[in-house]
N, C-alpha and C positions, 0 to 999 in steps of 0.2 A: 503493500499499499503507499503511495506515496506520502511524503510527510505535509501535514498540515501546514501549508506556507503561511496564510492568515494567521493562526495560532502563532508560529514562530514569530512573524514579524511583529505581531501587538505584543508579545511577550519579550523581545528583544526591545523596542521602544519603552516599554513600562519599564525594564532594568535600567535603560541607559538613563531616563528620566529620573529616577531615584538615585542613581550612583553620582550625576551632576549637581544633583541637589546636595549630598552628602558632602561634597567638596567644598560647597560655599564656606565654611567656617575657616577653610585652609588658604581663601584666596583673599586678594586686597585688589583695589584699583580697579584697572582696563580687564584684567583678569575675570574680576569677577562680575564686572558687567556684562563680559561676552558671556559668559556661563550662565548669568542670568536669563539674557535672552534665549540662549540655547536649550536652557531648562525648560522654558515655557514652550518652545519649539517641539520638544521631543515629549513633554507630557500632553500636550496638544493632538501630536501624532499619535501616541499610543490611544486618547480616547477616541478620536478618529476612525483608528483600524480597530477599535473594538467594534465601534457603531457598524463599521462595515462588513464586520464577522457576524454581526446580528442581522443584517438587512441588505447589504450589497453596498456598493460604491453609493449608491442613489441615497441611500440612509446617510453615508457619510458626509456627503455633501450637504445636504438637507440640514442635517447637524450644524455644520459650519455655518450656514447661510444664517439659520434662525438664532443659534445662539451667539456668534459671530459677530453677524447682522446688527441685531439687536442691542449688543455690547457695545459696537461703534458707534449706534445711532444716539445712545445714552450717554457717550464718553463725549462726543463730538456735540450734543446741545449742552451739557455738562461745563464744557472747557469756554462756550460763548455765553452762557445764560447764568450760570451758577446753580443751575437747576438738573437734577435733584441732589446733588451732594453739595453744595456749597461752592465758591470760588476756590478754583485751582487752575495751576498750569504745569505743564511738563515742561521738563528741561532740556530737553533734546536729546537726552543720553541712552534712548531706549532702542534707535535704529531708525528707520524709513517711518514716515508717517503719511497717513490719509487722513484728511479734514482736521489737520492739526492733533491727532491722535497716533501715537507709537502702531504700527502693525501689530506688534506683539499683544498689545493690550485684549483686543479683541480675542485675539488667540488665548489668552489668559482667561476669559470668561467661558469660552467653548473647553475648554480644559478640566474645568470643575463643573461644570453645569451637566455634561454628559454623565460623569459617574453620578452626580446629585440625583439626577432624574432615576437612574437605575437604584439609587438607595430607596427614594421615596416608594419606587415600585415593588420594591422587595418588603420593606416595612408595610405598605399598604395592601398586602397581597390576600388579606384574610377580608377584605372589605370589597363592597359592589358597588357598582352605578355611581353617582354623583359623590356620594361621600367618598367612595375611593377616589376619583378624581382630584378631591380637594383635600384628602389627607396626602396624596404621592405630592402634590405643588406644595404644601405647607412644609413638608419633611425635606422634600428638595431645595426650596428657597432657603429655607431656615440654615442648613449644611452650606449653601452657596456663600449666602450673607457673612456666614460666622466666619469663614475664611478670610474676609478682609479684617477680621481682628487681628491676624496673625500678618496679612500682605501691607497694609497701608503702614503699620509702625517699620517695617522692614525696609519698603520703599520709600518715604520719605527721608528716615534717617541716613539713606544711602544718596539724597539729592534728586531722585529722578522724578519728583513732583513735590508741589508745596501748596499750602493752602493759605490764601491770603487772610484769612479770619479764622482763626484755628481755635476757636473757643464759642461756646463750652465744649470740654472734653470729658472721655471716661476716665477717671482717677489712675493714674499711674501713664495715660497714654496722651502727652500733649502733644501739639502740632496736628491734631486729626480732629474737627469738630465732629460733634452729634449728627448734624445735618448730613455727613459721609454717609455714617453707618444706616440712617432713614433711606438715605439714598440706593444704598445697596440692597437693602430689604425690599422695596417699592419695584427695582430692577431685577431683582433675582426673582420675585413673583411673575412679571411678566415673561421673562426669559424661560422659567423652567414650564410657567403654565403654556407658552407656544409651543416649546420642545416637547412635553409630553402629549399634545396633541397633534404636531406635525409628524412624528417620528413613531411609526407603532412598535410596539413591543414585539420582540421575536417570540417566536411559539416556543415552549416548553419541549425541551429533547429528553427521549427516555433515556437514563443512566446506563451504564453497562453495569452487568452482574455485579451485586456487593458495593456496589458504588451508590453515594446519597443523592437525593433528588436537589435538582437545583443549585448546586457548588459550582460546577465548572462555568457557566455563563456567567457569573458574578466573581470570578478570579480576578479580572482584569479592574474593574470598579473598585473591588475590593481592596486589592493593594494600593491603588493609587490614593482613595481616599483613607486607607488606614496609614499610609506614610506622611499624607498632608498633615492630618491630626497629629499623631504620636509625634512624627519626625519635627513639625513645626513647634510643638509643645516643649519638646526635650530642646531643640536648637535655640528657641527664645530664653527658656529657662536657663541653660549652661553655657551655650557658645556664646550668644548674642548678647548676654545680659539683659535682657527684657523681659523679667519676671510676670510685669503686670501682663504684658503681651500673651505671656506664656499662661497666665491663668485665666484671663477674658477667654482667649481664644479656645483652651481647652476645655475650659468647661462648657462653651457655647456650642463647639463644636462635637463634644463629647455627647451631648443631650439625643443626637441622632448617629453618629459615627459609631458609639458603642454599641448600641442594640443592633445596628446594621452587623456589626463584626461578629457580633455574638450569634446573631442569628446563621451566619455564614459557617462560624467554626463548629456549631452544634445544629446542622439540618437536620430536617426530618427525615428518616429513613423510609423507604418502599415498603410496603406491606410485605410480608413473608408468602412465598410460594402458597396458593390454596386459598389465603385471603384477601386477594384482590377484588375489589368491587367488580360488580357485573358491568358490561359496556355501556355506557351512557348514564350509567348511576353518579349520585352525586361524588363529588372529589373532597 
């Protein structure tokens, strides 16, 4: 049997994204700037490759257009009007720009939005109908918005962007107004709602004998979000000396990431032979 090239590519991109971020505490200056841009490219590549594995190239393109496109619009409006994030400007240190927004920024929205929606779908798997849609978007948007509690302190400290009115702010996180986090919640809700409805869920696959149900298809989102949560918490607490960012981000993202990872580490096993439900029966 030929190897699953899609799975190999997705795994390679995921591993490279994690390793590039592991190197951040060891780098300074231009090397750190280039690695920051590269890690976003790798991370978003892993998310898009996972989307392609679920629904083909068309689904990957749709994910990029929806998440990246809406992220670009929000940032372009934000830099011109100060809404919804507050007045801020990019320093021109993150590479090429479109509409005065670095290209890497909509990729950053994409890289977390995709696994966040997978998280939402996993946590809401026992719900149905409109209640399920609301639960999916709520969990996904919270995960995406809580990531900014790690991101903005790192990027403003590095000088990649700055707010003209950086107050009032969260305790221990100066330089970033509360309006920024409110804007992130609003934008995350819009992006996750659009992504959930525009990108269909992959049909569940039957696992091999002895395997657990639902595990393999969540491997990449689980790794990406697990690393983002735990790695960012550890990095801010130990290496970057930003304990407040570690606390705020670790607690906020942990509200969704922890139950998600727990569900992946202890998935429900398939019924034993002879106890399978009849065809067409309730799942």
